[in-house]
Every structure is written in structure tokens, then in C-alpha cells.
C-alpha positions in Angstrom: -0.4 -0.4 -0.1 1.4 3.1 -1.1 2.3 5.7 1.5 0.2 9.0 1.4 3.2 10.5 0.0 3.6 7.8 -2.3 0.4 8.8 -3.5 0.1 12.0 -3.9 3.3 11.7 -6.4 1.3 8.9 -8.0 -1.7 11.2 -8.5 -0.7 14.2 -9.6 1.7 12.1 -12.6 -2.0 10.6 -12.7 -3.5 14.5 -13.5 -0.7 15.1 -15.6 -1.2 12.0 -17.9 -5.0 12.9 -17.5 -4.0 16.3 -19.1 -1.2 16.1 -21.5 -1.6 12.4 -22.6 0.6 9.3 -21.2 3.3 8.8 -20.0 2.7 12.6 -18.0 6.4 13.8 -17.6 6.9 16.4 -15.2 10.0 18.1 -14.0 11.2 16.3 -10.3 11.2 19.8 -9.1 7.8 20.7 -10.5 6.9 18.0 -8.5 8.3 18.6 -5.5 7.2 22.2 -5.6 3.0 20.7 -6.0 2.9 18.7 -3.5 2.8 20.3 0.4 5.1 17.9 1.6 8.7 18.2 3.0 10.6 18.5 -0.3 12.8 15.3 0.6 9.4 13.4 1.9 8.7 13.5 -1.9 12.0 13.0 -2.9 11.7 9.5 -1.1 8.6 9.0 -2.6 9.6 9.3 -5.5 12.7 6.9 -5.4 10.5 4.5 -3.9 8.1 4.5 -6.1 11.4 4.5 -8.9 12.3 0.9 -7.1 8.7 -0.4 -7.0 8.6 0.2 -10.6 5.2 2.0 -10.7 7.1 5.6 -12.0 10.0 6.0 -14.5 12.7 9.0 -15.0 14.9 10.1 -17.9 18.3 8.9 -18.1 19.6 12.0 -16.2 16.9 11.6 -13.3 15.4 15.4 -13.6 11.8 14.3 -15.2 9.8 12.1 -13.7 6.6 10.0 -15.1 4.0 7.1 -15.0 4.5 3.3 -16.1 1.3 1.6 -17.0 1.2 -0.3 -13.7 1.7 3.2 -12.1 -1.4 5.1 -13.7 -3.6 1.6 -12.7 -2.1 2.0 -9.3 -2.9 6.1 -8.8 -6.6 5.2 -10.1 -7.4 2.5 -7.6 -6.3 4.9 -5.4 -3.2 2.5 -4.1 -4.2 -0.3 -4.0 -1.1 -1.1 -5.2 1.9 -2.8 -6.4 4.2 -1.2 -3.9 5.6 -3.8 -1.2 5.9 -1.7 1.9 
């Protein structure tokens, strides 16, 4: 089950996916700025979601985007693929 921070990251990227089309790419700094979390908490959530395969990143690790599994998890309110 994703943590609250992880759910917020997934929801934000899913919203971007819905508005701009798959895969919903956002710069990491935009993710940090958009969420009401400490930057360290947001970055830890991004790291965990990446490790679980729910999001992916560009080669420079400066942008994040959802995988299809991540989008499904975001839409299922996080009933997930995460292993806590």
C-alpha cells in the first residue's frame, strides 16, 4: 500500500497523464513544488515508486513519469504493487 506521500506523487503524475497524455512527464522540481510535502519526503516517495516500477525517470533523473502500472495504481487509489 503506498504511503500518503507516494499516493500524492502518483495522483499528480496521473493528473498530468490525463491532461497531456501518457506518460505524464513532470520535472522532479515541479513535483516537489506542487506537493504540500517536505522536499525530502517527496524525493523519498519518488525513489520508492521508481524502485517499485510504478514510475520511471529520464536518463538524467530530472523528470519522472508514470508507467502503465503506476497509472493503474493511481486510478485504483493505490491498491498497489508496492511492497512495504
